[in-house]
N, CA, C and O of each residue as an XYZ file, in Angstrom:
540
protein
N      37.277     15.018     14.680
C      36.360     15.951     14.073
C      35.643     15.229     12.924
O      36.281     14.516     12.149
N      34.351     15.406     12.816
C      33.570     14.693     11.807
C      33.757     15.329     10.435
O      34.158     16.486     10.306
N      33.452     14.528      9.417
C      33.557     14.997      8.038
C      32.604     16.165      7.798
O      32.941     17.130      7.112
N      31.417     16.059      8.372
C      30.420     17.127      8.199
C      30.948     18.455      8.753
O      30.753     19.508      8.147
N      31.618     18.395      9.909
C      32.171     19.608     10.513
C      33.278     20.178      9.642
O      33.357     21.387      9.424
N      34.144     19.275      9.139
C      35.225     19.737      8.270
C      34.669     20.424      7.026
O      35.134     21.495      6.636
N      33.674     19.801      6.410
C      33.096     20.366      5.187
C      32.406     21.678      5.500
O      32.552     22.653      4.762
N      31.652     21.708      6.594
C      30.933     22.945      6.906
C      31.902     24.069      7.266
O      31.621     25.231      6.972
N      33.043     23.750      7.899
C      34.035     24.778      8.205
C      34.737     25.250      6.933
O      35.033     26.434      6.771
N      34.998     24.293      6.034
C      35.718     24.614      4.814
C      34.817     25.344      3.818
O      35.232     26.320      3.192
N      33.603     24.871      3.682
C      32.660     25.421      2.702
C      31.538     26.128      3.439
O      30.449     25.580      3.606
N      31.801     27.303      3.863
C      30.744     28.023      4.557
C      29.685     28.411      3.535
O      29.986     28.945      2.468
N      28.452     28.131      3.889
C      27.345     28.401      2.991
C      26.241     29.060      3.787
O      25.950     28.683      4.922
N      25.651     30.030      3.178
C      24.544     30.692      3.852
C      23.337     29.758      3.860
O      23.160     28.935      2.962
N      22.530     29.903      4.874
C      21.362     29.046      5.038
C      20.412     29.155      3.852
O      19.816     28.155      3.450
N      20.260     30.330      3.293
C      19.346     30.495      2.159
C      19.828     29.688      0.955
O      19.014     29.167      0.191
N      21.165     29.581      0.780
C      21.691     28.777     -0.318
C      21.447     27.295     -0.052
O      21.129     26.531     -0.963
N      21.598     26.910      1.189
C      21.321     25.523      1.580
C      19.869     25.165      1.264
O      19.588     24.094      0.725
N      18.963     26.062      1.601
C      17.533     25.821      1.352
C      17.247     25.714     -0.142
O      16.456     24.874     -0.572
N      17.897     26.570     -0.930
C      17.707     26.517     -2.388
C      18.175     25.163     -2.917
O      17.486     24.534     -3.721
N      19.341     24.718     -2.467
C      19.859     23.424     -2.916
C      18.930     22.282     -2.500
O      18.689     21.362     -3.281
N      18.419     22.339     -1.295
C      17.513     21.281     -0.821
C      16.230     21.258     -1.652
O      15.729     20.187     -1.996
N      15.700     22.440     -1.972
C      14.467     22.511     -2.763
C      14.654     21.919     -4.151
O      13.734     21.316     -4.704
N      15.849     22.091     -4.714
C      16.095     21.649     -6.088
C      16.904     20.351     -6.143
O      17.472     20.015     -7.182
N      16.956     19.636     -5.046
C      17.772     18.417     -4.969
C      17.388     17.398     -6.039
O      18.260     16.857     -6.718
N      16.093     17.133     -6.194
C      15.686     16.105     -7.161
C      16.057     16.500     -8.587
O      16.454     15.649     -9.383
N      15.930     17.778     -8.911
C      16.282     18.246    -10.262
C      17.792     18.101    -10.473
O      18.243     17.660    -11.530
N      18.557     18.477     -9.458
C      20.015     18.367     -9.573
C      20.440     16.907     -9.727
O      21.309     16.589    -10.539
N      19.830     16.034     -8.954
C      20.179     14.612     -9.064
C      19.864     14.089    -10.453
O      20.651     13.343    -11.037
N      18.706     14.484    -10.984
C      18.323     14.048    -12.325
C      19.314     14.578    -13.361
O      19.733     13.844    -14.256
N      19.686     15.850    -13.240
C      20.612     16.456    -14.191
C      22.015     15.857    -14.092
O      22.785     15.921    -15.050
N      22.345     15.283    -12.953
C      23.688     14.721    -12.760
C      23.717     13.206    -12.911
O      24.683     12.568    -12.492
N      22.674     12.614    -13.504
C      22.661     11.178    -13.758
C      23.885     10.814    -14.593
O      24.217     11.526    -15.541
N      24.564      9.713    -14.253
C      25.787      9.345    -14.986
C      25.574      9.229    -16.494
O      26.437      9.655    -17.261
N      24.465      8.672    -16.935
C      24.248      8.497    -18.368
C      24.054      9.840    -19.070
O      24.467     10.010    -20.217
N      23.427     10.788    -18.382
C      23.196     12.098    -18.980
C      24.481     12.920    -19.050
O      24.722     13.628    -20.027
N      25.291     12.820    -18.021
C      26.536     13.593    -17.959
C      27.593     12.970    -18.872
O      28.496     13.658    -19.348
N      27.475     11.686    -19.106
C      28.478     10.947    -19.867
C      28.713     11.542    -21.262
O      29.854     11.646    -21.713
N      27.638     11.926    -21.934
C      27.781     12.434    -23.302
C      28.626     13.712    -23.355
O      29.243     14.018    -24.375
N      28.645     14.438    -22.261
C      29.408     15.688    -22.236
C      30.898     15.452    -21.978
O      31.717     16.355    -22.153
N      31.246     14.209    -21.553
C      32.647     13.887    -21.263
C      33.294     13.043    -22.368
O      34.380     12.501    -22.164
N      32.679     12.929    -23.477
C      33.203     12.020    -24.514
C      34.606     12.387    -24.969
O      35.353     11.519    -25.420
N      34.969     13.626    -24.861
C      36.322     14.003    -25.276
C      37.354     13.560    -24.248
O      38.536     13.445    -24.572
N      36.922     13.308    -23.005
C      37.854     12.923    -21.953
C      37.868     11.412    -21.753
O      38.908     10.825    -21.455
N      36.709     10.792    -21.917
C      36.589      9.365    -21.629
C      36.664      8.530    -22.892
O      36.215      8.943    -23.961
N      37.255      7.320    -22.743
C      37.257      6.401    -23.880
C      36.090      5.414    -23.730
O      35.317      5.515    -22.777
N      35.961      4.475    -24.648
C      34.830      3.546    -24.653
C      34.793      2.688    -23.375
O      33.713      2.408    -22.856
N      35.952      2.272    -22.870
C      35.997      1.456    -21.639
C      35.445      2.241    -20.452
O      34.679      1.718    -19.642
N      35.848      3.497    -20.369
C      35.329      4.332    -19.277
C      33.817      4.481    -19.399
O      33.090      4.403    -18.408
N      33.361      4.694    -20.617
C      31.924      4.865    -20.852
C      31.172      3.582    -20.477
O      30.119      3.639    -19.842
N      31.713      2.438    -20.868
C      31.081      1.149    -20.526
C      31.041      0.950    -19.012
O      30.040      0.493    -18.461
N      32.138      1.296    -18.353
C      32.192      1.136    -16.895
C      31.161      2.034    -16.208
O      30.493      1.614    -15.263
N      31.040      3.259    -16.687
C      30.059      4.186    -16.103
C      28.648      3.660    -16.332
O      27.813      3.694    -15.428
N      28.384      3.175    -17.543
C      27.062      2.614    -17.834
C      26.776      1.408    -16.934
O      25.668      1.259    -16.419
N      27.775      0.560    -16.752
C      27.614     -0.612    -15.894
C      27.336     -0.181    -14.447
O      26.429     -0.708    -13.804
N      28.115      0.771    -13.946
C      27.916      1.252    -12.579
C      26.545      1.910    -12.412
O      25.891      1.753    -11.381
N      26.122      2.644    -13.437
C      24.791      3.272    -13.381
C      23.709      2.200    -13.327
O      22.740      2.333    -12.579
N      23.869      1.131    -14.121
C      22.890      0.028    -14.099
C      22.869     -0.634    -12.731
O      21.806     -0.943    -12.194
N      24.053     -0.847    -12.176
C      24.131     -1.460    -10.843
C      23.453     -0.584     -9.791
O      22.762     -1.084     -8.904
N      23.655      0.704     -9.899
C      23.047      1.639     -8.953
C      21.527      1.600     -9.058
O      20.830      1.562     -8.043
N      21.014      1.610    -10.286
C      19.560      1.537    -10.494
C      19.019      0.227     -9.947
O      17.979      0.202     -9.288
N      19.727     -0.860    -10.223
C      19.299     -2.178     -9.735
C      19.301     -2.222     -8.209
O      18.392     -2.785     -7.601
N      20.323     -1.627     -7.590
C      20.392     -1.600     -6.121
C      19.241     -0.785     -5.539
O      18.662     -1.160     -4.520
N      18.912      0.339     -6.192
C      17.795      1.160     -5.715
C      16.479      0.402     -5.835
O      15.645      0.458     -4.932
N      16.288     -0.315     -6.956
C      15.065     -1.099     -7.137
C      14.997     -2.221     -6.112
O      13.941     -2.498     -5.544
N      16.138     -2.861     -5.884
C      16.189     -3.941     -4.904
C      15.857     -3.419     -3.512
O      15.123     -4.054     -2.755
N      16.405     -2.260     -3.191
C      16.131     -1.648     -1.898
C      14.647     -1.332     -1.768
O      14.047     -1.532     -0.712
N      14.068     -0.841     -2.845
C      12.647     -0.518     -2.849
C      11.813     -1.782     -2.657
O      10.830     -1.770     -1.916
N      12.202     -2.876     -3.323
C      11.482     -4.144     -3.152
C      11.607     -4.638     -1.726
O      10.637     -5.127     -1.147
N      12.805     -4.513     -1.153
C      13.009     -4.937      0.239
C      12.122     -4.127      1.181
O      11.522     -4.668      2.110
N      12.052     -2.840      0.928
C      11.219     -1.970      1.765
C       9.753     -2.397      1.664
O       9.036     -2.446      2.664
N       9.326     -2.704      0.444
C       7.958     -3.173      0.238
C       7.687     -4.464      0.981
O       6.633     -4.631      1.594
N       8.654     -5.384      0.922
C       8.495     -6.664      1.636
C       8.472     -6.450      3.146
O       7.717     -7.110      3.859
N       9.295     -5.533      3.629
C       9.290     -5.228      5.065
C       7.935     -4.674      5.481
O       7.405     -5.038      6.531
N       7.376     -3.791      4.656
C       6.060     -3.231      4.966
C       4.994     -4.318      4.976
O       4.130     -4.337      5.853
N       5.053     -5.229      3.997
C       4.099     -6.345      3.965
C       4.246     -7.217      5.204
O       3.254     -7.639      5.798
N       5.508     -7.487      5.596
C       5.755     -8.308      6.778
C       5.178     -7.641      8.020
O       4.510     -8.289      8.826
N       5.439     -6.338      8.173
C       4.937     -5.619      9.339
C       3.415     -5.614      9.370
O       2.800     -5.772     10.424
N       2.821     -5.430      8.197
C       1.359     -5.438      8.106
C       0.810     -6.809      8.486
O      -0.187     -6.906      9.200
N       1.465     -7.873      8.006
C       1.030     -9.239      8.332
C       1.179     -9.503      9.831
O       0.328    -10.159     10.431
N       2.236     -9.003     10.427
C       2.421     -9.185     11.875
C       1.315     -8.493     12.665
O       0.785     -9.052     13.625
N       0.971     -7.270     12.252
C      -0.104     -6.549     12.936
C      -1.425     -7.295     12.795
O      -2.186     -7.426     13.754
N      -1.683     -7.778     11.592
C      -2.922     -8.527     11.347
C      -2.938     -9.808     12.175
O      -3.973    -10.193     12.719
N      -1.793    -10.459     12.265
C      -1.682    -11.685     13.051
C      -1.980    -11.403     14.525
O      -2.700    -12.164     15.171
N      -1.430    -10.318     15.050
C      -1.686     -9.960     16.449
C      -3.167     -9.678     16.679
O      -3.743    -10.087     17.688
N      -3.769     -8.975     15.729
C      -5.195     -8.672     15.835
C      -6.009     -9.961     15.847
O      -6.928    -10.122     16.650
N      -5.660    -10.872     14.948
C      -6.376    -12.147     14.883
C      -6.163    -12.976     16.160
O      -7.087    -13.634     16.638
N      -4.962    -12.940     16.697
C      -4.708    -13.667     17.947
C      -5.554    -13.108     19.084
O      -6.075    -13.866     19.902
N      -5.691    -11.789     19.139
C      -6.537    -11.174     20.172
C      -7.987    -11.601     19.983
O      -8.674    -11.931     20.950
N      -8.453    -11.594     18.726
C      -9.827    -12.005     18.463
C     -10.043    -13.467     18.851
O     -11.079    -13.819     19.416
N      -9.070    -14.306     18.547
C      -9.166    -15.726     18.916
C      -9.258    -15.873     20.423
O     -10.068    -16.653     20.925
N      -8.435    -15.129     21.147
C      -8.452    -15.189     22.613
C      -9.820    -14.759     23.156
O     -10.364    -15.384     24.066
N     -10.366    -13.678     22.579
C     -11.679    -13.202     23.007
C     -12.747    -14.253     22.729
O     -13.629    -14.481     23.557
N     -12.667    -14.893     21.563
C     -13.638    -15.937     21.228
C     -13.507    -17.146     22.149
O     -14.507    -17.765     22.512
N     -12.278    -17.482     22.524
C     -12.075    -18.597     23.466
C     -12.719    -18.277     24.813
O     -13.358    -19.132     25.426
N     -12.544    -17.038     25.263
C     -13.141    -16.639     26.539
C     -14.667    -16.676     26.446
O     -15.331    -17.131     27.377
N     -15.228    -16.202     25.328
C     -16.679    -16.260     25.144
C     -17.147    -17.713     25.134
O     -18.179    -18.047     25.716
N     -16.383    -18.567     24.471
C     -16.737    -19.980     24.396
C     -16.771    -20.608     25.793
O     -17.675    -21.383     26.105
N     -15.794    -20.274     26.623
C     -15.777    -20.796     27.995
C     -17.001    -20.310     28.768
O     -17.616    -21.077     29.509
N     -17.356    -19.028     28.594
C     -18.546    -18.480     29.255
C     -19.795    -19.230     28.802
O     -20.633    -19.601     29.624
N     -19.918    -19.453     27.495
C     -21.073    -20.164     26.965
C     -21.123    -21.601     27.496
O     -22.201    -22.115     27.798
N     -19.972    -22.240     27.608
C     -19.933    -23.611     28.145
C     -20.408    -23.634     29.593
O     -21.163    -24.521     29.990
N     -19.961    -22.653     30.384
C     -20.405    -22.600     31.783
C     -21.920    -22.386     31.860
O     -22.608    -23.050     32.635
N     -22.431    -21.455     31.051
C     -23.874    -21.200     31.037
C     -24.635    -22.430     30.563
O     -25.691    -22.762     31.103
N     -24.098    -23.100     29.558
C     -24.739    -24.305     29.034
C     -24.802    -25.399     30.101
O     -25.824    -26.070     30.243
N     -23.713    -25.578     30.848
C     -23.701    -26.591     31.920
C     -24.758    -26.262     32.972
O     -25.477    -27.145     33.440
N     -24.846    -24.998     33.334
C     -25.847    -24.597     34.326
C     -27.252    -24.856     33.795
O     -28.109    -25.342     34.532
N     -27.500    -24.538     32.528
C     -28.812    -24.774     31.934
C     -29.119    -26.270     31.826
O     -30.261    -26.690     32.014
N     -28.106    -27.057     31.525
C     -28.295    -28.516     31.433
C     -28.693    -29.078     32.800
O     -29.578    -29.928     32.890
N     -28.042    -28.604     33.853
C     -28.387    -29.062     35.210
C     -29.811    -28.647     35.559
O     -30.570    -29.431     36.129
N     -30.170    -27.417     35.219
C     -31.529    -26.922     35.476
C     -32.551    -27.760     34.712
O     -33.595    -28.116     35.260
N     -32.259    -28.075     33.460
C     -33.143    -28.901     32.648
C     -33.293    -30.290     33.248
O     -34.391    -30.844     33.280
N     -32.203    -30.842     33.717
C     -32.252    -32.172     34.348
C     -33.123    -32.131     35.602
O     -33.916    -33.047     35.823
N     -32.993    -31.090     36.427
C     -33.829    -30.950     37.622
C     -35.307    -30.834     37.249
O     -36.163    -31.452     37.882
N     -35.599    -30.040     36.217
C     -36.982    -29.861     35.769
C     -37.562    -31.178     35.249
O     -38.711    -31.518     35.531
N     -36.739    -31.923     34.475
C     -37.201    -33.225     33.979
C     -37.489    -34.184     35.133
O     -38.464    -34.934     35.095
N     -36.634    -34.156     36.158
C     -36.854    -35.002     37.333
C     -38.134    -34.579     38.061
O     -38.901    -35.420     38.531
N     -38.350    -33.258     38.147
C     -39.586    -32.762     38.771
C     -40.809    -33.225     37.986
O     -41.815    -33.631     38.569
N     -40.713    -33.160     36.644
C     -41.830    -33.593     35.801
C     -42.113    -35.072     36.008
O     -43.269    -35.475     36.132
N     -41.056    -35.882     36.046
C     -41.221    -37.320     36.264
C     -41.870    -37.579     37.624
O     -42.755    -38.424     37.759
N     -41.414    -36.841     38.608
C     -41.977    -37.006     39.954
C     -43.451    -36.619     39.958
O     -44.280    -37.316     40.544
N     -43.777    -35.498     39.298
C     -45.178    -35.072     39.214
C     -46.025    -36.085     38.440
O     -47.171    -36.340     38.810
N     -45.475    -36.660     37.377
C     -46.203    -37.666     36.611
C     -46.436    -38.913     37.459
O     -47.514    -39.506     37.421
N     -45.419    -39.307     38.222
C     -45.553    -40.489     39.098
C     -46.638    -40.235     40.141
O     -47.466    -41.107     40.407
N     -46.632    -39.031     40.735
C     -47.634    -38.691     41.737
C     -49.030    -38.639     41.103
O     -50.017    -39.064     41.703
N     -49.087    -38.105     39.865
C     -50.364    -38.049     39.158
C     -50.926    -39.454     38.923
O     -52.120    -39.693     39.103
N     -50.062    -40.365     38.524
C     -50.485    -41.752     38.300
C     -50.989    -42.384     39.598
O     -52.001    -43.086     39.606
N     -50.289    -42.133     40.668
C     -50.708    -42.664     41.981
C     -52.081    -42.112     42.353
O     -52.955    -42.858     42.796
N     -52.268    -40.817     42.174
C     -53.555    -40.204     42.529
C     -54.668    -40.751     41.647
O     -55.790    -40.984     42.098
N     -54.325    -40.950     40.371
C     -55.324    -41.487     39.459
C     -55.741    -42.882     39.881
O     -56.926    -43.215     39.840
N     -54.779    -43.703     40.287
C     -55.075    -45.068     40.736
C     -55.931    -45.034     42.000
O     -56.843    -45.849     42.140
N     -55.658    -44.110     42.922
C     -56.399    -44.030     44.167
C     -57.852    -43.589     43.904
O     -58.787    -44.071     44.542
N     -58.008    -42.683     42.970
C     -59.359    -42.192     42.717
C     -60.178    -43.222     41.961
O     -61.405    -43.216     42.057
N     -59.553    -44.082     41.235
C     -60.272    -45.098     40.493
C     -60.669    -46.278     41.385
O     -61.551    -47.031     40.971
N     -60.134    -46.489     42.495
C     -60.437    -47.603     43.388
C     -61.653    -47.396     44.119
O     -62.048    -48.247     44.915
C-alpha cells in the first residue's frame, strides 16, 4: 500500500479543504520557512540547533538555486539543439539549390560553347564569302 493511500485513509479531508490548502500553498510555505519559524522555538532549541537549522536552510536555498540554474541551462541546451536542427535543414536546402544551380550552369556553359562555335563557323564562312566576292 502506498504512503499516499495510507495518509489519505488516515487523514480524511474534504475536497474543499484540499482546494483551500492548494490555493494558499505558497503563503503557507513562506510562513513555515525555517528561519521564520526558528525564532518561535528559541525556548526549545539551543544555539547548536539554531545554527544547524540555519545551515540546512542555506543548503536548501542553494540547492533550489542550483536546480533553477540547471533548468535554465537545460532550456538553453534544448533551444540550441532546435536552432542547430533548423540550421542543418537550411544548409541541406542550400546544398540542394547549389547542386541545381551547378547543373543549370553546366547546361548554360555547353549552350554558350555551341553558340561560340556557331559564331566562329559563321565568321569563317563570312571570310570565305568575302574572299570569293573580292576575286
